[in-house]
C-alpha positions in Angstrom: -23.6 4.0 7.4 -24.5 7.4 8.8 -23.4 10.7 7.2 -23.1 13.9 9.1 -25.0 16.9 7.7 -24.5 19.3 10.5 -23.0 19.4 14.0 -22.8 22.4 16.4 -23.5 23.2 20.0 -27.3 23.3 19.4 -28.0 20.3 17.2 -26.6 17.4 15.2 -28.2 16.1 12.0 -27.1 12.8 10.5 -28.7 10.7 7.8 -28.6 6.9 7.2 -29.4 6.5 3.5 -29.7 2.7 3.9 -32.5 3.1 6.5 -33.8 6.3 4.7 -33.6 8.0 8.1 -32.7 11.4 9.6 -31.1 11.4 13.1 -31.7 14.8 14.8 -30.3 15.6 18.2 -31.4 18.9 19.8 -29.0 20.2 22.4 -29.5 22.7 25.2 -31.6 25.9 25.4 -32.4 27.7 22.2 -33.2 31.2 23.3 -33.7 32.7 19.8 -33.9 31.3 16.3 -30.9 33.5 15.4 -28.8 31.0 17.4 -29.5 28.4 14.7 -29.5 30.3 11.4 -28.8 27.2 9.3 -31.2 24.8 11.0 -33.8 24.8 8.3 -31.3 24.6 5.5 -29.6 21.7 7.2 -32.9 19.8 7.4 -33.6 20.5 3.8 -30.2 19.2 2.9 -30.9 16.0 4.8 -34.2 15.5 3.1 -32.5 16.1 -0.3 -30.3 13.2 0.3 -33.1 10.7 1.2 -35.9 9.1 -0.7 -39.6 10.0 -0.1 -41.2 8.2 2.9 -38.2 8.7 5.1 -38.3 8.5 8.9 -36.8 10.6 11.7 -35.3 9.8 15.1 -35.3 13.0 17.1 -33.3 12.7 20.3 -34.6 15.3 22.6 -33.0 14.1 25.8 -30.7 17.1 25.9 -33.3 19.6 24.8 -34.3 22.4 27.2 -37.9 23.7 26.6 -37.3 26.7 24.3 -38.9 30.1 24.0 -42.2 30.5 22.2 -40.3 32.0 19.2 -38.1 28.9 18.9 -41.2 26.7 19.4 -42.6 28.2 16.2 -39.3 27.2 14.5 -39.6 23.6 15.7 -43.2 23.4 14.4 -42.1 24.8 11.1 -39.3 22.2 10.9 -41.8 19.4 11.5 -44.0 20.8 8.7 -41.0 21.1 6.4 -39.9 17.5 7.0 -43.5 16.2 6.5 -43.8 18.2 3.2 -40.4 16.8 2.1 -41.5 13.2 2.6 -41.2 12.3 6.3 -43.8 9.6 7.1 -42.9 8.8 10.8 -40.9 10.4 13.6 -39.8 8.8 16.8 -39.1 11.4 19.5 -36.9 10.3 22.4 -37.9 12.3 25.5 -36.9 11.5 29.1 -38.1 14.8 30.8 -41.8 14.8 31.6 -41.9 18.6 31.4 -40.8 18.4 27.8 -43.5 15.9 26.8 -46.2 18.5 26.9 -44.1 20.9 24.8 -43.4 18.3 22.0 -47.1 17.2 22.1 -48.1 20.8 21.4 -45.7 21.0 18.5 -47.0 17.8 17.0 -50.6 18.8 17.5 -50.1 21.8 15.3 -47.8 20.2 12.7 -49.9 17.0 12.6 -46.9 14.7 12.0 -47.2 10.9 12.5 -45.0 10.4 15.6 -44.6 8.7 18.9 -42.6 9.4 22.0 -40.1 6.9 23.3 -37.9 6.8 26.4 -34.9 5.3 24.5 -33.5 4.8 21.1 -33.9 1.0 20.8 -37.7 1.0 20.9 -37.8 4.1 18.7 -35.7 2.3 16.0 -37.9 -0.8 16.3 -41.0 1.2 15.7 -39.5 3.0 12.7 -38.0 -0.2 11.3 -41.5 -1.8 11.3 -42.8 0.8 8.9 -43.1 -0.3 5.3 -43.4 2.5 2.7 
């Protein structure tokens, strides 16, 4: 059963303790990091409620490529989650223009992740992981 950590016009963060998984949905255009002042705190809260070796589903289908300033925030968020115990992330992306952006983020943060076009295959990939 999923538990909501945060929900606003820019993102949703839910966790599923049974799956040891974070569900992150990024919404719209983040022009500055000041628009999402609690984002990192909310990610930390989600990680606090899960066991090490958790996984993440990041739904980026509603994400608009952000500014460079916000790009730094996304990279920092990936590094934070990895440091807190994330072992795999499945990113759901349906906009070819966004694939390059998220590939750049992952290249810097060095997270173990794959891109999917839908949630079903993302979940299958994450469910196949054995910690």
